[in-house]
N, C-alpha and C positions, 0 to 999 in steps of 0.2 A: 503494499501500501505506501504511497506519495503523501508524507506526511503535509508537505505543499510546504515546508521551510528552505528552499535554495531562494537566498538572494535577501532573505528575513535578516535583522540583524539583532543580535540577541547578546546583553550584559549579562554573564554568571558572576556574581560574587562568591568569595571565600572559594576561590578555584583553584586554589594552589595543589590541593590534597583532595582526598575522601570523595564524598559525594557531589559537590561541584565540579571536581576535574572531571567526573567520570560523565554528570550532565553537560558539562562544555565538550568534552571530546565527540559524543552522540550528538550533537548539535551540529558541530563541524562534520561528521562524518553522512549526513542529513542533506549538505548544505548550504548551511547557514552562513552567516558571517558573524564570528564569534569575537567577543571582548571578553577577558576574563581580569579578574581584580582579586588582589589579596594585599596584606600589608608587609610582605616578605618581599622586595624588589626580587632578590634571587632565585628563590623558589619559582616564585612566579614566571618570570624569564623562562628557566628550564621546564614548566609545566604547558607553556604556550609552547616551546621547541618541541616538547613529545609530542605535541597533539599537532602540531603541523604535518610533523616526520610521520606519523600514524596515519593522518586523513588527507596528507597532498594537500590541504586549505590552511590559508595566512589565519592567524590567530593574533590580536592585537594582548596587548600586556598593560594594563594602567593600573598602577599598585595607590595602595593607599588605604588606610586605616579608617574604615566606614563607622566605626564606633566615635569620630571626631565627627561634630556637627557641619563644619564646613567641606567634611571629604564628597560626602556622596551628589551635591548638584555639582563640584568642578566634575567628578566622574563622569556624569550624565551628560556634562558640555562635550567635554574630552571626544565622548564615543558620537553625539550627534556631529561636532565638528568635521569628525572622522570620515563619518558616510553618511550624513545628511537628514539619516532619521534612527528609530528605536522602536523596533517590534516588539520585542519579547524581554522583560526585565525577572528575573532566578535572584529571588533574595535571600540569601544563604550568608550563613555566619555560624562560626564554631558556637560550641556551646558552653556555658557555663562551667566552672570547677563543682568536684561533686561534693557533699559534704552534709552534714545536718545540720537541721533549722537553727539550733544553738550555738555553731561552730560560724558563723554571719554575720556581720556587723551591719550598718547601713551603707558602707561605703563598697562593699560587696555585693549588696542590693543592686545600688544605683550602679555601678559597673556592668552586671549583667543583665540589666535593662537597656543599657546602651548598646550592648553587646549583639541579644538576642529579640528585641523587639524595636527599640527607637531606630537602630541603623535601618531598620528592615521601612519603616515610618517616613524616614528622610529620603531614601531611594523613591520610594514609591512618590512623593511629593515632589522630588526632583525630574521624575521620570514622566509623571502625568502630562504634561504641556505637549511633547513629543509624540507620547501614546496616542492621544487623541486623535492626532493626525496618521495614525497607521489603519490601516486596512484588515490586520489581524493581530490587534492588541491584545497581549495576555502578559500578567505577573503569578506569578508561581511563588508562594513563601516556603520556605522548608521551616518544618517543626519538628514535632514528635510523636509518638506514640503515646507519650507522657500527657499528652491531652486527653485521652482517653481512660488512661490506666496508669496514675503514677509510678515511676518507677524507684526503688529503693535507694534511699542518700543522694539524691538529687533535686533536691525540694526548690532548688534556685528554677531550675531549668524546666519542672511539673510546674511550678507556678507563671513565670512570665512566657515560655510560649502557646500556654492558654489564649494570652491578651492578643499573640499573634493571629489567631484562629479567629476570635471575634472581630479584629479589624479586616480581618482577606474575609469572612462572610458578610460584612455589613458593604465593605467596597463592592464586592461582587452584586450585592443589590443595589447600591447606589449608584454606581456608575454604570451597568449593565447598558442603559439606557442610549450610554455614548461608544458601546461596542468595543470594551475594553472588558475581559476575562480577569477575574482574579479565584484562582484556586493554591490548595496547600496540601503538599505531599508529607504524614504523618511516618515516617520512617521508624523502625523499629530497630534493633541489633543487624548492625551491615558492617562486615568486613574491612574497615577504615581505619586509620592511625588513631582518629580519637575513642574510638570504640577500645582498641589495646592498651590506650591511657586510661579508660574507666575500669577494666578487666585487671589492671595492671595494680589499681586503689583500692580494689576489692580484694585481689589476691593479697598484699600489706593488711588490711583489715583483717582477714580472715585468716590470716597465718597459711596459705592455700601457691598454687602455683599458675598463673597465667592463662594456662592450659586447661587446667581444671576448672578455674574458672567460665573459659568460654565452652567447653562440653557444657556444666552445668545452665548456662543460659542457654546454650543449642537448643539444650531438652524441651525447652518451654516452646519451641516453632515445632508444629507438624513434621515438618519436614525433616526434623532434628540436627538443621543447622542454620546458620546465622546466612544474611543475603549475602550476596555477589554487588559492590556497586555497581557494575554495568546490571544488574535488576533491576536497584532502583532507578538509573537512570534511563529506563527503557519505557516506565509509567512518566515518570519526570518530562520527556521529551513529548512523548504524546499529548498530556494534558497542556503542553504550552504550544503546540502545533498546531494550523488551521482544521486540520483534521479532526478535533476537538472541539470546534465552534459551536457548539451548543451545550458544551459542559463549562459552569461557572457556581463557582460557591459550594464546588467540592471540595470534602476533605478524606482524601483517598489515604486510607492505612495498607501500607507496602512492610508487612511484617512476621509473612509465612505462619499467620496465626495464632502468634502469640498472643495478641490481643483475644481475650473468650468473652467477651460482652456481646451482646444480641446488635444493639444500635450502635 
């Protein structure tokens, strides 16, 4: 199936590794003009080089820390200056640190809000004027299965990502009449660098190994394993593509059956 992504311009943030990288690579494979962002210039340039080598398509790397209020508008403007349009925004950022409620002070909460919520608010705000000019405008926020089923020892993520889901659904209703689609993907445990970091924290707390913690968590899936980044990316790329033109306000769990609820 042709997803209709050729010559569409897409920005993927948090794309130097993990889920963002996988989405950017698949968008490029589908013929989109892709810009990627992260706050680490060296890792970002290497990610762009790897995607270009794999897909044969140019990928531009625009570094910047999206938790800083001034960065999202500059980031969007740089991309629009380069391509003269923006069709797709994938608002993704690394998650806040693990820990129990009593281990975090106000500063930790504010940092987590800037990282996992306000970065997406500011990216969307800066992108909107350009998305309104697109014939296939789409925004995808990356959240977590924790908005349906809280994950132990992730109180910051459990709390703040729920705000992004509320934002995404609200904007789907508010801006659908202007032709802009808003959806969110709720990943569960996927084989990324961040998950290895979280498993390492669990192993340290439980006196086990990372491998034991991965195996234990994998048993929660009906498939007995974690997702691969490319499996997540396929769902994400479909949702942002014109092929999903009647899908908006969707909160899609990509979780291998780890979420046990009905709704």
